[in-house]
N, C-alpha and C positions, 0 to 999 in steps of 0.2 A: 575513464570508461574502460581502459585496458585492464585495470585491476578487477573490475566487476566481471568482465568477459573471462578473464583467466580463472577467477574463482568458480564461475559457473562451469567452465570446461573441466575444472579439476573435481567437480562433483559437489560443490557447495549446495546445501539444502536451502532452496529459495523460499521455502515456507516455514522454516524453523524459527520459532519465536524465542526471543531472549526474555530476561526478567522483565515483567510488566506486560508481556504478551506482544510486544512489537516484533513484526517480521521485517526482513530487509526491505520489502516493498513499502510497508507502512513508514519505516524510518526514512526511506528515500523521499516519499511523498511529504513527510513532515518537514524535511529540509528543502522541499520544492525542487528536487532533482528529477525533472520530467524525463530526461533521457535515460537515467538509471531505472526509473519506474518502467519505462517502455521495454528495456532489456530484460528486466526481471519478469515482467508479464509474458514476454515472448518465450522465456525459459520455463514457463509453467507456474509462476507465482499466482496464488489465489488472490484475485482482485478484491474479494470481500472479507479478508481476515480482519479481525478486530483485536484491539489490545484488551487488557484485563477489565477495563470499565465499559467495554462495548463500543468504543469509538472505532470507526472504520476510516481508512484514508480518505474516502469520499466525504465523510462528515467533516473531517479536519480541513479539507480543501474548501468546503463550503463555508465553514465558520471563519476561516482566515482570509476569505475573499480571493482565493487563488483560482480564478476562473479557468485558465488553461489546464491546470492540474485536474480540476473538477471535471472538465469536459473530457480529458484523456481517460480518466478513470471511469466515467459514465459510459463513454463509447466502448470501453473494454468490458462492459457488463456489470459494473458495480451496482449494487442494490440501493436505490435512492430512498427507500422507505424504511430502512433499518432503524431499529430502536436501540437505545443503550441497554446495558445489562439490567438496570433498574426499571426498564419499561418506558422511560421518558424519551422525549424528542420525537 
């Protein structure tokens, strides 16, 4: 966690997407790192960013059965009715 805090304090862009569209918040949620997601959201990360196919971290948490992550993202304001880029889901 110290590394994440240090990067944020140094000005890391918490909403910058890498190849594939994953933001730091999405990547942390994908790895089920709830504490990192909380720190990123507190630093201004957008809870509703999506990767290139339209998946949000909330969708990922729901599909993989990660209820605590799902609840944390939902309580932070993630949109539960989002659709994929192709309009499905």
